[in-house]
N, C-alpha and C positions, 0 to 999 in steps of 0.2 A: 488203334485198338491196343492201347498199352495195358489193358486189364486182362488180356488173354494169358492163359497159362504158358509158361516158358519151357516146361518139361512135362513128359507124360504123367509123372506122379503128382504134379501140382494141379490145383484146381481153385476155383473161386469159392469163397464162402457164400452161403445163401444170401441174396440181396435183401436188405431191410428197407423199411420206409416206403413200400409200394402199396400200402393200404390193406395188406392181408393180416397184419398182426392183431387187429381187433377181432378177427373172426375166431373167438375163443371156442366156439362150438365145432370148429374144424380141427381134425387131428393135426399135430405139428407137421407131420410129413406132407400133408396135403397143402398146408399153408406155404411150406417151403417150395413145393412143386409149383404152385400158382405163382409165387414170387419169381422163381427161376424162369418160367415161361414168359411172364410179363417183362422181365429184364431182357431176355433174348429178343422179344418182340420190339422193345425200344431200341436195341442196338441195330436190328435190321432196318427199322425206321430211320435211324441216324444215317446208315449207309445209303438208303434210297434218297434221303434228303441231300446228302453230299453229292450224289450223282446228279440230282436235279440242279443244284446250285452251280455245278460245273458244266451244265448243258449236255450231260452224258446219258440222261435217263432214256432217251429214245434210241441210243446206239449201243446200249449195254444190256446184256442178258444176265440176270441174277437168278441163280438156282439155289434152292434150299432143299436139303435132303435130311431125312431122319434116319434113325437106326432101328428099323423094324417095329416101331410102334410101342404100345403100352406095355408096362411091366408090373410085376407084383413084388419086386425087391424092396427091402428097407421099410416094409410096412405100408407101402402105397397100395391102395385098392383101386383097381381099374374101373370099378363102377362109381367111384366118388364123383368124378367129373365126366362120366361116360367116355372114358379115354379111348375106347375102341370104336366109338361112333356106331355101335350096333353090330360091328363085325365080330365073328366068332374068334375065340382064342386071344392070345397075347404073346409077348416075347417069350420064347422058350417053350411055348405050348405046341403040341403035336396034333395035327389034323390030317 
């Protein structure tokens, strides 16, 4: 995983070439969000494939955790992809 950030203030640029650039009717922030989720999904798939290739998939537990769900920062709209899945609120919302 040589592409991982090496310090807290570093991060990856938005992945390109994942098929979201042509969606000109999507706001840029939503295209970037979709590309980032697709990129992450691919890296998790790589991990699971590596475990399978080494015969470890049946003896290894893989956990994936998120950080409290959808947000509205940076212009992202939680309704664009139904990011809350029908649940009330979003990150930093009070109920």
